[in-house]
Each structure stands twice: as C-alpha cells, then as structure tokens.
MIDOSE-1310 file (N, C-alpha, C; in nm, 2 decimals, decimal comma, always signed):
residues 223
mksv	+6,89/+9,72/+10,63/+7,03/+9,75/+10,61/+7,10/+9,76/+10,73; +7,21/+9,69/+10,74/+7,30/+9,69/+10,86/+7,39/+9,81/+10,86; +7,42/+9,86/+10,97/+7,53/+9,96/+10,99/+7,65/+9,89/+11,05; +7,76/+9,89/+10,98/+7,88/+9,81/+11,02/+8,00/+9,91/+11,05
lvva	+8,07/+9,88/+11,16/+8,19/+9,96/+11,20/+8,30/+9,86/+11,21; +8,41/+9,89/+11,13/+8,53/+9,81/+11,14/+8,64/+9,90/+11,20; +8,69/+9,86/+11,31/+8,79/+9,93/+11,39/+8,93/+9,87/+11,36; +9,02/+9,95/+11,31/+9,15/+9,91/+11,27/+9,25/+9,99/+11,35
phpd	+9,34/+9,92/+11,43/+9,44/+9,99/+11,50/+9,53/+10,07/+11,41; +9,56/+10,01/+11,29/+9,65/+10,07/+11,19/+9,59/+10,06/+11,05; +9,61/+10,15/+10,96/+9,57/+10,13/+10,82/+9,63/+10,01/+10,77; +9,55/+9,92/+10,71/+9,58/+9,79/+10,65/+9,52/+9,68/+10,74
ddvi	+9,51/+9,70/+10,87/+9,46/+9,59/+10,95/+9,31/+9,55/+10,91; +9,24/+9,65/+10,87/+9,10/+9,62/+10,83/+9,09/+9,53/+10,71; +9,17/+9,56/+10,60/+9,16/+9,48/+10,48/+9,23/+9,35/+10,49; +9,33/+9,34/+10,57/+9,40/+9,21/+10,59/+9,31/+9,12/+10,67
acgg	+9,25/+9,17/+10,77/+9,17/+9,08/+10,86/+9,04/+9,05/+10,81; +8,97/+9,14/+10,75/+8,83/+9,12/+10,72/+8,79/+9,19/+10,59; +8,88/+9,21/+10,50/+8,85/+9,28/+10,37/+8,74/+9,21/+10,29; +8,74/+9,07/+10,30/+8,64/+9,00/+10,23/+8,50/+9,03/+10,28
siak	+8,49/+9,03/+10,42/+8,36/+9,05/+10,48/+8,32/+9,20/+10,46; +8,41/+9,29/+10,46/+8,38/+9,43/+10,43/+8,32/+9,44/+10,29; +8,39/+9,38/+10,19/+8,34/+9,38/+10,05/+8,20/+9,32/+10,04; +8,18/+9,21/+10,12/+8,05/+9,14/+10,12/+7,94/+9,23/+10,18
hcha	+7,97/+9,30/+10,29/+7,87/+9,40/+10,34/+7,84/+9,51/+10,24; +7,94/+9,56/+10,18/+7,91/+9,67/+10,08/+7,83/+9,61/+9,96; +7,86/+9,49/+9,92/+7,78/+9,43/+9,81/+7,63/+9,41/+9,85; +7,61/+9,39/+9,98/+7,47/+9,37/+10,03/+7,40/+9,50/+10,05
ghqv	+7,47/+9,61/+10,03/+7,41/+9,74/+10,05/+7,41/+9,79/+10,19; +7,50/+9,73/+10,28/+7,51/+9,78/+10,42/+7,60/+9,91/+10,42; +7,57/+9,99/+10,53/+7,65/+10,11/+10,55/+7,78/+10,07/+10,63; +7,90/+10,09/+10,57/+8,02/+10,05/+10,63/+8,11/+10,17/+10,66
timy	+8,15/+10,18/+10,79/+8,24/+10,28/+10,83/+8,37/+10,21/+10,88; +8,49/+10,26/+10,84/+8,61/+10,21/+10,90/+8,67/+10,32/+10,98; +8,71/+10,29/+11,11/+8,77/+10,38/+11,20/+8,91/+10,33/+11,23; +9,01/+10,42/+11,20/+9,15/+10,39/+11,22/+9,19/+10,45/+11,35
mtsg	+9,24/+10,37/+11,44/+9,29/+10,43/+11,57/+9,41/+10,52/+11,56; +9,50/+10,47/+11,47/+9,63/+10,55/+11,44/+9,64/+10,56/+11,29; +9,74/+10,64/+11,25/+9,76/+10,66/+11,11/+9,88/+10,57/+11,06; +9,93/+10,48/+11,16/+10,03/+10,39/+11,12/+10,17/+10,45/+11,09
eagg	+10,19/+10,57/+11,16/+10,31/+10,65/+11,13/+10,44/+10,58/+11,18; +10,43/+10,48/+11,26/+10,55/+10,41/+11,31/+10,58/+10,29/+11,23; +10,51/+10,27/+11,12/+10,52/+10,14/+11,04/+10,63/+10,14/+10,94; +10,75/+10,19/+10,97/+10,86/+10,18/+10,87/+10,97/+10,28/+10,90
ihye	+11,09/+10,24/+10,90/+11,20/+10,33/+10,93/+11,25/+10,40/+10,81; +11,20/+10,37/+10,69/+11,24/+10,43/+10,57/+11,17/+10,56/+10,54; +11,08/+10,61/+10,64/+11,01/+10,73/+10,62/+11,01/+10,81/+10,75; +11,00/+10,94/+10,74/+10,97/+11,02/+10,85/+10,83/+11,00/+10,90
keel	+10,80/+11,01/+11,03/+10,67/+10,97/+11,09/+10,56/+11,05/+11,02; +10,58/+11,18/+11,01/+10,47/+11,26/+10,95/+10,44/+11,22/+10,81; +10,55/+11,20/+10,73/+10,53/+11,16/+10,59/+10,46/+11,02/+10,58; +10,50/+10,93/+10,67/+10,44/+10,80/+10,66/+10,29/+10,80/+10,70
gilr	+10,26/+10,88/+10,80/+10,12/+10,89/+10,84/+10,03/+10,93/+10,73; +10,08/+11,04/+10,66/+10,00/+11,09/+10,55/+9,99/+10,98/+10,44; +10,10/+10,92/+10,41/+10,10/+10,81/+10,30/+10,01/+10,70/+10,34; +10,01/+10,65/+10,46/+9,93/+10,54/+10,50/+9,78/+10,57/+10,50
eeea	+9,75/+10,69/+10,54/+9,61/+10,74/+10,53/+9,56/+10,73/+10,38; +9,65/+10,78/+10,29/+9,61/+10,78/+10,15/+9,60/+10,63/+10,10; +9,69/+10,54/+10,14/+9,67/+10,40/+10,11/+9,54/+10,35/+10,16; +9,50/+10,38/+10,28/+9,38/+10,34/+10,34/+9,26/+10,38/+10,25
rqaa	+9,26/+10,51/+10,21/+9,15/+10,56/+10,13/+9,14/+10,49/+9,99; +9,26/+10,46/+9,93/+9,26/+10,39/+9,81/+9,20/+10,25/+9,82; +9,24/+10,18/+9,93/+9,19/+10,05/+9,95/+9,04/+10,05/+9,98; +9,00/+10,14/+10,06/+8,86/+10,15/+10,10/+8,77/+10,18/+9,97
tllg	+8,82/+10,27/+9,89/+8,75/+10,31/+9,77/+8,73/+10,18/+9,68; +8,83/+10,10/+9,67/+8,83/+9,98/+9,59/+8,72/+9,89/+9,64; +8,70/+9,88/+9,78/+8,60/+9,80/+9,84/+8,46/+9,86/+9,83; +8,45/+9,99/+9,80/+8,33/+10,06/+9,79/+8,29/+10,14/+9,91
indl	+8,39/+10,18/+9,99/+8,37/+10,26/+10,11/+8,42/+10,40/+10,10; +8,35/+10,49/+10,15/+8,39/+10,63/+10,15/+8,38/+10,70/+10,29; +8,34/+10,62/+10,38/+8,32/+10,67/+10,52/+8,43/+10,62/+10,61; +8,53/+10,71/+10,62/+8,65/+10,67/+10,70/+8,67/+10,77/+10,81
vflr	+8,71/+10,72/+10,93/+8,74/+10,81/+11,04/+8,88/+10,78/+11,09; +8,96/+10,89/+11,10/+9,10/+10,87/+11,15/+9,11/+10,94/+11,29; +9,13/+10,86/+11,39/+9,14/+10,92/+11,53/+9,28/+10,97/+11,56; +9,38/+10,92/+11,48/+9,52/+10,97/+11,49/+9,58/+10,96/+11,63
madg	+9,55/+10,85/+11,70/+9,62/+10,82/+11,82/+9,77/+10,79/+11,79; +9,86/+10,78/+11,88/+10,00/+10,76/+11,86/+10,02/+10,61/+11,82; +10,08/+10,59/+11,71/+10,11/+10,45/+11,66/+10,21/+10,38/+11,76; +10,17/+10,27/+11,81/+10,25/+10,20/+11,90/+10,23/+10,23/+12,05
yief	+10,14/+10,33/+12,07/+10,12/+10,38/+12,20/+9,97/+10,40/+12,23; +9,88/+10,33/+12,18/+9,74/+10,34/+12,21/+9,72/+10,31/+12,36; +9,65/+10,39/+12,42/+9,63/+10,38/+12,57/+9,48/+10,36/+12,60; +9,46/+10,28/+12,71/+9,32/+10,27/+12,76/+9,32/+10,37/+12,87
nrks	+9,26/+10,48/+12,85/+9,25/+10,59/+12,95/+9,12/+10,67/+12,92; +9,10/+10,77/+13,01/+8,97/+10,85/+13,00/+8,95/+10,91/+12,86; +9,06/+10,97/+12,81/+9,05/+11,05/+12,68/+9,01/+10,95/+12,57; +9,07/+10,84/+12,56/+9,05/+10,74/+12,45/+8,91/+10,68/+12,47
lvlt	+8,87/+10,65/+12,59/+8,73/+10,60/+12,62/+8,62/+10,69/+12,58; +8,64/+10,82/+12,61/+8,54/+10,92/+12,57/+8,53/+10,93/+12,42; +8,65/+10,94/+12,36/+8,65/+10,95/+12,21/+8,59/+10,83/+12,14; +8,61/+10,71/+12,19/+8,56/+10,59/+12,12/+8,41/+10,57/+12,15
tkai	+8,38/+10,60/+12,28/+8,23/+10,58/+12,32/+8,15/+10,68/+12,24; +8,20/+10,80/+12,22/+8,13/+10,91/+12,14/+8,11/+10,86/+12,00; +8,22/+10,80/+11,94/+8,22/+10,75/+11,81/+8,11/+10,64/+11,79; +8,10/+10,55/+11,88/+8,00/+10,44/+11,88/+7,86/+10,50/+11,88
reik	+7,83/+10,60/+11,96/+7,70/+10,66/+11,97/+7,67/+10,74/+11,85; +7,77/+10,80/+11,78/+7,74/+10,88/+11,66/+7,73/+10,79/+11,54; +7,81/+10,69/+11,53/+7,80/+10,60/+11,41/+7,69/+10,51/+11,41; +7,65/+10,46/+11,54/+7,54/+10,37/+11,56/+7,55/+10,24/+11,48
pdwv	+7,66/+10,17/+11,50/+7,67/+10,04/+11,43/+7,59/+9,93/+11,49; +7,54/+9,84/+11,40/+7,48/+9,72/+11,45/+7,59/+9,61/+11,47; +7,68/+9,61/+11,38/+7,80/+9,51/+11,39/+7,93/+9,59/+11,41; +8,02/+9,54/+11,49/+8,15/+9,60/+11,51/+8,25/+9,49/+11,49
yiph	+8,36/+9,52/+11,41/+8,47/+9,43/+11,40/+8,59/+9,49/+11,47; +8,66/+9,41/+11,55/+8,78/+9,46/+11,62/+8,88/+9,34/+11,63; +9,01/+9,37/+11,66/+9,11/+9,26/+11,67/+9,06/+9,17/+11,78; +9,09/+9,04/+11,77/+9,05/+8,94/+11,87/+9,13/+8,96/+12,00
shdg	+9,08/+8,91/+12,11/+9,13/+8,94/+12,24/+9,27/+8,89/+12,27; +9,32/+8,80/+12,19/+9,46/+8,74/+12,22/+9,56/+8,77/+12,11; +9,53/+8,87/+12,03/+9,63/+8,91/+11,92/+9,76/+8,95/+11,99; +9,87/+8,92/+11,92/+10,00/+8,94/+11,98/+10,05/+9,08/+11,97
nldh	+9,98/+9,17/+11,90/+10,03/+9,31/+11,89/+9,96/+9,39/+12,00; +10,04/+9,47/+12,07/+9,99/+9,54/+12,19/+9,88/+9,65/+12,15; +9,90/+9,72/+12,04/+9,80/+9,81/+11,99/+9,67/+9,74/+11,96; +9,68/+9,62/+11,91/+9,56/+9,54/+11,88/+9,49/+9,50/+12,01
qitn	+9,57/+9,46/+12,11/+9,51/+9,42/+12,24/+9,43/+9,54/+12,30; +9,50/+9,66/+12,31/+9,44/+9,77/+12,37/+9,31/+9,82/+12,29; +9,32/+9,81/+12,16/+9,20/+9,84/+12,08/+9,09/+9,75/+12,11; +9,11/+9,63/+12,13/+9,01/+9,53/+12,17/+8,94/+9,57/+12,30
qlit	+9,03/+9,60/+12,40/+8,98/+9,64/+12,53/+8,90/+9,77/+12,52; +8,95/+9,87/+12,45/+8,89/+10,00/+12,44/+8,75/+9,99/+12,37; +8,75/+9,93/+12,26/+8,62/+9,93/+12,19/+8,52/+9,84/+12,26; +8,56/+9,73/+12,32/+8,47/+9,65/+12,39/+8,40/+9,73/+12,50
each	+8,49/+9,80/+12,58/+8,44/+9,89/+12,69/+8,35/+10,00/+12,63; +8,40/+10,06/+12,52/+8,32/+10,18/+12,46/+8,18/+10,13/+12,42; +8,17/+10,01/+12,36/+8,04/+9,96/+12,32/+7,95/+9,94/+12,45; +8,01/+9,89/+12,56/+7,94/+9,87/+12,68/+7,89/+10,01/+12,73
raas	+7,98/+10,11/+12,73/+7,94/+10,24/+12,79/+7,84/+10,31/+12,70; +7,86/+10,29/+12,56/+7,77/+10,36/+12,47/+7,62/+10,32/+12,49; +7,60/+10,19/+12,53/+7,47/+10,14/+12,55/+7,40/+10,19/+12,68; +7,48/+10,24/+12,77/+7,43/+10,28/+12,91/+7,37/+10,42/+12,90
pffq	+7,28/+10,45/+13,00/+7,22/+10,59/+13,01/+7,31/+10,68/+13,09; +7,44/+10,66/+13,08/+7,54/+10,74/+13,16/+7,64/+10,81/+13,06; +7,74/+10,87/+13,12/+7,85/+10,92/+13,05/+7,81/+11,03/+12,95; +7,75/+11,14/+13,01/+7,70/+11,25/+12,93/+7,81/+11,32/+12,85
eccc	+7,93/+11,31/+12,90/+8,05/+11,37/+12,82/+8,07/+11,30/+12,69; +8,01/+11,19/+12,67/+8,02/+11,12/+12,54/+7,91/+11,15/+12,44; +7,83/+11,25/+12,48/+7,72/+11,30/+12,39/+7,62/+11,20/+12,34; +7,52/+11,25/+12,27/+7,43/+11,17/+12,20/+7,35/+11,07/+12,29
npws	+7,25/+11,00/+12,23/+7,17/+10,91/+12,30/+7,24/+10,77/+12,31; +7,21/+10,69/+12,40/+7,27/+10,56/+12,41/+7,25/+10,48/+12,28; +7,34/+10,39/+12,26/+7,33/+10,30/+12,14/+7,39/+10,16/+12,18; +7,31/+10,06/+12,14/+7,35/+9,92/+12,17/+7,40/+9,85/+12,05
veli	+7,52/+9,80/+12,05/+7,57/+9,72/+11,94/+7,52/+9,58/+11,95; +7,48/+9,52/+11,84/+7,42/+9,38/+11,85/+7,53/+9,28/+11,85; +7,63/+9,30/+11,76/+7,73/+9,19/+11,74/+7,87/+9,25/+11,74; +7,97/+9,20/+11,82/+8,11/+9,24/+11,81/+8,19/+9,11/+11,77
lgye	+8,26/+9,12/+11,66/+8,34/+9,01/+11,61/+8,49/+9,05/+11,62; +8,57/+8,95/+11,67/+8,71/+8,97/+11,69/+8,78/+8,90/+11,57; +8,86/+8,98/+11,49/+8,92/+8,93/+11,37/+9,07/+8,89/+11,40; +9,13/+8,81/+11,31/+9,27/+8,77/+11,33/+9,36/+8,83/+11,23
iwtp	+9,48/+8,87/+11,28/+9,59/+8,93/+11,20/+9,72/+8,86/+11,24; +9,78/+8,92/+11,34/+9,92/+8,87/+11,38/+9,91/+8,73/+11,44; +9,81/+8,70/+11,52/+9,80/+8,58/+11,59/+9,67/+8,51/+11,55; +9,68/+8,39/+11,47/+9,56/+8,32/+11,44/+9,48/+8,28/+11,56
lskv	+9,35/+8,28/+11,54/+9,26/+8,24/+11,65/+9,28/+8,09/+11,69; +9,29/+8,06/+11,82/+9,30/+7,92/+11,86/+9,16/+7,85/+11,86; +9,06/+7,93/+11,88/+8,92/+7,88/+11,88/+8,83/+7,97/+11,79; +8,78/+7,92/+11,68/+8,70/+8,00/+11,59/+8,55/+7,98/+11,62
ayte	+8,48/+8,09/+11,64/+8,34/+8,08/+11,67/+8,25/+8,11/+11,55; +8,30/+8,18/+11,45/+8,22/+8,22/+11,34/+8,31/+8,24/+11,22; +8,27/+8,19/+11,10/+8,34/+8,21/+10,98/+8,25/+8,27/+10,87; +8,31/+8,34/+10,78/+8,24/+8,40/+10,67/+8,30/+8,36/+10,54
dvte	+8,22/+8,31/+10,45/+8,26/+8,27/+10,32/+8,29/+8,40/+10,24; +8,42/+8,42/+10,20/+8,46/+8,54/+10,13/+8,52/+8,50/+9,99; +8,49/+8,38/+9,95/+8,55/+8,33/+9,82/+8,52/+8,43/+9,70; +8,40/+8,48/+9,69/+8,36/+8,57/+9,58/+8,44/+8,70/+9,59
fmel	+8,49/+8,74/+9,71/+8,55/+8,87/+9,72/+8,70/+8,86/+9,75; +8,75/+8,74/+9,74/+8,90/+8,72/+9,78/+8,99/+8,80/+9,68; +8,96/+8,80/+9,56/+9,05/+8,87/+9,46/+9,04/+9,02/+9,49; +8,93/+9,07/+9,52/+8,91/+9,21/+9,55/+8,99/+9,25/+9,68
kika	+8,98/+9,16/+9,78/+9,05/+9,18/+9,91/+9,20/+9,19/+9,88; +9,25/+9,10/+9,81/+9,40/+9,10/+9,78/+9,44/+9,23/+9,71; +9,36/+9,27/+9,61/+9,38/+9,40/+9,55/+9,38/+9,52/+9,64; +9,29/+9,51/+9,74/+9,29/+9,62/+9,84/+9,41/+9,62/+9,93
irkh	+9,45/+9,50/+9,97/+9,57/+9,49/+10,05/+9,69/+9,54/+9,98; +9,70/+9,52/+9,85/+9,81/+9,57/+9,77/+9,82/+9,72/+9,75; +9,71/+9,79/+9,79/+9,72/+9,93/+9,79/+9,81/+9,98/+9,90; +9,84/+9,89/+10,00/+9,93/+9,93/+10,11/+10,07/+9,89/+10,08
qsql	+10,13/+9,96/+9,98/+10,26/+9,92/+9,93/+10,37/+9,96/+10,04; +10,34/+10,06/+10,12/+10,44/+10,10/+10,22/+10,47/+9,98/+10,32; +10,37/+9,90/+10,34/+10,38/+9,79/+10,43/+10,42/+9,66/+10,37; +10,39/+9,64/+10,24/+10,42/+9,51/+10,18/+10,57/+9,50/+10,15
ryyr	+10,65/+9,61/+10,16/+10,79/+9,60/+10,15/+10,86/+9,53/+10,27; +10,78/+9,52/+10,38/+10,83/+9,46/+10,50/+10,78/+9,31/+10,51; +10,65/+9,30/+10,49/+10,58/+9,17/+10,51/+10,48/+9,15/+10,39; +10,48/+9,03/+10,33/+10,38/+9,00/+10,23/+10,25/+8,96/+10,29
ydeg	+10,18/+9,06/+10,34/+10,05/+9,03/+10,40/+9,95/+8,97/+10,30; +9,96/+9,01/+10,18/+9,87/+8,96/+10,08/+9,88/+8,81/+10,06; +10,00/+8,76/+10,06/+10,02/+8,62/+10,04/+9,99/+8,54/+10,17; +10,03/+8,60/+10,29/+10,00/+8,53/+10,41/+9,86/+8,52/+10,44
ikgl	+9,78/+8,62/+10,42/+9,64/+8,62/+10,46/+9,56/+8,53/+10,36; +9,61/+8,53/+10,24/+9,54/+8,44/+10,14/+9,55/+8,29/+10,18; +9,67/+8,26/+10,23/+9,70/+8,12/+10,28/+9,61/+8,09/+10,41; +9,60/+8,19/+10,50/+9,52/+8,17/+10,62/+9,37/+8,16/+10,59
nryr	+9,32/+8,24/+10,50/+9,18/+8,23/+10,46/+9,15/+8,10/+10,38; +9,25/+8,05/+10,31/+9,23/+7,93/+10,24/+9,23/+7,81/+10,34; +9,32/+7,82/+10,44/+9,32/+7,72/+10,55/+9,18/+7,72/+10,62; +9,13/+7,84/+10,65/+9,00/+7,84/+10,72/+8,89/+7,78/+10,64
gimt	+8,90/+7,81/+10,51/+8,80/+7,75/+10,42/+8,80/+7,60/+10,41; +8,93/+7,55/+10,40/+8,95/+7,40/+10,40/+8,90/+7,33/+10,53; +8,95/+7,39/+10,64/+8,93/+7,32/+10,77/+8,79/+7,33/+10,82; +8,71/+7,43/+10,77/+8,57/+7,43/+10,81/+8,48/+7,36/+10,71
gkae	+8,54/+7,33/+10,59/+8,46/+7,27/+10,49/+8,35/+7,36/+10,43; +8,36/+7,49/+10,46/+8,25/+7,58/+10,43/+8,26/+7,64/+10,29; +8,39/+7,67/+10,25/+8,41/+7,74/+10,12/+8,55/+7,73/+10,08; +8,58/+7,79/+9,97/+8,72/+7,79/+9,92/+8,81/+7,88/+10,01
ycea	+8,75/+8,00/+10,05/+8,82/+8,10/+10,13/+8,72/+8,14/+10,24; +8,77/+8,15/+10,36/+8,68/+8,20/+10,47/+8,77/+8,29/+10,56; +8,70/+8,39/+10,62/+8,76/+8,47/+10,73/+8,70/+8,42/+10,86; +8,78/+8,42/+10,96/+8,74/+8,36/+11,09/+8,74/+8,46/+11,20
feii	+8,65/+8,44/+11,29/+8,63/+8,54/+11,40/+8,60/+8,48/+11,53; +8,63/+8,56/+11,63/+8,58/+8,53/+11,77/+8,46/+8,61/+11,79; +8,36/+8,55/+11,86/+8,24/+8,63/+11,89/+8,26/+8,69/+12,03; +8,26/+8,82/+12,04/+8,29/+8,89/+12,17/+8,16/+8,93/+12,23
rntt	+8,06/+8,96/+12,15/+7,93/+9,00/+12,20/+7,82/+8,96/+12,09; +7,71/+8,91/+12,13/+7,61/+8,87/+12,04/+7,47/+8,88/+12,10; +7,39/+8,98/+12,06/+7,26/+8,99/+12,11/+7,16/+8,97/+12,00; +7,21/+8,92/+11,89/+7,12/+8,89/+11,77/+7,07/+8,75/+11,79
ttt	+6,96/+8,72/+11,72/+6,91/+8,58/+11,72/+6,99/+8,50/+11,61; +7,04/+8,56/+11,51/+7,12/+8,50/+11,41/+7,23/+8,59/+11,36; +7,34/+8,53/+11,31/+7,45/+8,61/+11,26/+7,47/+8,57/+11,11
C-alpha cells in the first residue's frame, strides 16, 4: 500500500490538477493525505477573507469526501503570500516526516502562479531535508520520498514526463471540482481541465483522459 501526499497551494488545486489520480489511488487502497498550504481566503472579492477561508476549507472537505479521503491538513499560510523561509521549511519538513509519503504531488516548477512556484520550491526542499539525518527542530526520524510529481494547473506543461490514465475517474473528478462553487463563479475550471485532460489523452494515445506530470524526483524502479 502506497502512502500518497498531495500538496495544494489552495483548496481546489488538488482536484483540478490530479483529482483523477487521487481517486485512482483511493480505489487502489492507498493512503492519501491532502495538505493545503493556504485556505484560499484571497480567492474572491465577493467575500470577507475570514468567511471565504472557512467556506473554501469546507468545499475542500466535501470534494475530498467525494473522492474517498478524510485525511486533510490545513497549514493556513497567507493566501497569495506563501514564503520560502525558515518557518515554512520547518513546518513542511516536519509534515513530510510525520506523514511519511512514498509519493508526493506538487505544482510543476514552471507554473505561472507565484504561490504555486513557491510551494514547488518549498516541498522539494522539505523532501530533501526530511530524508537527511539533520534538522532536529523538524522532529521525528528521517523519511525519504520515492517519487515527486509536478502537476499542471495554470500553466500546461511544455514537456510531459509521465501521464496517468484517469478515464474511469473523470466523472468523479469533475463532480469533486464542482464542490468548489466559490471559485467556479470566476473560472470554469471543470470545463477547462476536462479539455486539457482530453487533450493529454489524445496526444499521448494512451487513453480517453489523462493527467500529465513532470517528474521532479524518482528513486523507484517503476512508476
């Protein structure tokens, strides 16, 4: 049984980017944890920040429940202001050592959103530190992540290293995205990602729908 950690800068990034892969992991009996860097409280001028943060966490819970996940972590960093610093590195390194994931999903390294870029840098470094015999302030024993995959949201990948057939779970993925109603009023992520996943399926010739990834780290013999 694999232990899988999906790191989302904001609630909804997880299901938009790799909701099909998440559902597939759950269906296979893997342990899946979703860690949200922020609560997405900056994601809409029609709400007060505190109100929106609470709402988006609830939307995330509903979407995760639909996919079969009940292990959620909310770090509640400031939306739009995620920083690569000592505090955030200790927090994320500690999380890696405590959760002990075999696979980690994060935004790919060239995503156009700044929070996504910093999350990529933070978690990549946190995984590196978590495996070392140092940084006692991060608690626990060292833990080495086998595979880190970079997912696509705002900026499609220019070079795809790995694709996952999510055809069987595409309908469930779209239903999960639609739990994030506070965000769909601004962008129809459900329609956009369905088109992108269809494109990936067609262009790879692998399936009807595929999710595409960058391989950031791979110490496994097979993926």
